[in-house]
N, C-alpha and C positions, 0 to 999 in steps of 0.2 A: 496317920497319912495312909492315902490310898494307894494299892497297890496298879502297875503297869494293865493287866487282868484286868482290874475289877475297873479300871479305869478303859479299860477298851473296849469292855465288855458294857461298860456306860452309853459310850458314843457310839455305838456298835448302834445297841436299840434305839438308842436318840435318831439316827440316822433312820433310820429302820422305821419309826412311827414318821417324822420327818416326810419321808418319800412317800408315806402310806397316807399322810394324811395332803401331801401337794396332789395325789392323784395318780402314786406311780406305784407296781409291785415289782417286787423279782421278782414277775413272772416275764411282763413288763420289756423290762434288762431284757432278762434270756435272750426272749425273741429276738433282738439285733443282731443279739452273740451270735443265737444260729443264724440267721441269716449273713452275716458277714461271715460267719467258716464254716460252709457248710458246703462248703467247695473244697477245703481246707480239714478237713476232719471229720474222715463219712463217718458215719452212727452218733456225731454231735447230739447228743439230749438236752433238753432241759435241764433236769438235776447236775447233769457237769459243767452246763454252763451254770448257774445259780451255784455249782460252788468257790467256779471260778470268781463269779462277781461279789460272791464275800472273803475273799481273799482280795480282795480291792475295798472294800468296805472295811476289812482289821486291818491295811497300813495307815499309820497313824498321819501321815503326811494326805493320804486321798481323803480321811477324816476331817482336817483342819478344814480345803481346800471345800468340803461340801457342808460341811456342818455352818463357815462365813458363809457361800453362797445363797442358799436356804433362809438364812437370817437377812440377810440383805433382799431376796424379792420376799420376805413376810412383809417386813419394812415397811418396803416403797407398797405394796396391798394395803399395810393399815394408811400411808401418806405420815409417813415417821422420821421423812428424809429430810434435811432443806432443800430449799428452793431448787435450782440445779438439780441437782445431784434426783431430786424428787421426780421431775419433768424429763430426766434422761432416765432413768427405771420404767417409769410412766411409758415413757415412748417406745422406748428399746430403741436409743438413736444409734439406728448402720455405722459411727464411726466409735461408739464406746465399746471399745473390745477385750475389756476387762476380765468378763464374761469367759471370749473365749483363749485368755491368756490363763484363765487357773484350772478353765479342762486344759487346755497345750499342756501345762505343768504334771494335773492329775497325772493326763496320760505318758507325756516323757516317764513315768519311772517305770513305766513295764516297755523303754523301748520305740524304736521306729516303729514297730509293728502295729503300734498304740496310737504314735504318734497318725501312722496314715491311717488306718484305720477311722480315729473323730474327727479328722478333715472330712472323711466321704461320706460317713453318716450327718455328722452334720450341714453340710451341703445337699444331701439325700432328705434330710426330716425324715427318716424310714420310725417307722411304727408308732409306738407312742410320741418321739418329737414331735412329729407332725403336730398335733391335738395340744402338746405345754406349750406349740410354738403360735400355737394360735391366738388371736389375740381378739376372737371377737368375746372374746368366756369372760373377761373384765381380769380374769389371773394376770401375775405379774410374774413373770416365771425365765424372764432373763439369763439366770445363774442358770435355772434346774433343769434344761434343755440341752445348753453344752454340758453340766456335768451331767448329767444323763448317760451323752454321747460318749464323755471319759471315762466313764465306769463301766461301759461293755466296750465300747474302744480297750481300757485296761486289758478284763478282762480274757478280750480276745489275745493280750498278750505274755500273759499268763498263762494261756493256754499254752500259746507258743514258744514259750520259754519252759514246760512243764508237759512236751511230747512225753516223754516215759509214762511222766506219774497219767498224763490222759488216753495215753494206751493200755493202761493193766485196769483203769477203771471201766475205760469201757469191756477191757474183756473179763471182767467180774459183771457185770452187770443185764 
């Protein structure tokens, strides 16, 4: 039987690999976190932002959402979904909101700070989100763009809810 810790490590590494395969690095997500938090956490740096991102990526509910969304994007890109679903994913239909619902659920794991940050970056398409949302690349990132925004927003929530830890980390940098 696989322990929770072994499974967490496997899921985390799988997500990091899949994000990288889809063109997303932790630094890209950290850039969004820094953009969102620059006015609230003086001295915030990439190292602390990535620490918060990793906290999100180790949360089981977040892992499940991320793995599911990326898997659906990959299957759609390979043309392996059934007719209507394949068309929805290929065209990223504007009324298909399951991707946003999944991202909002992920963001909500870290409170209202995360949910409002997610809505803001989803609308703004800051940083890597603009690239992921670019339909001209031929890539299908229906879920990925929203999930990356939600990961960044979740990290913002983690930072907000762990202010004393963050302040200690800033002091020791």
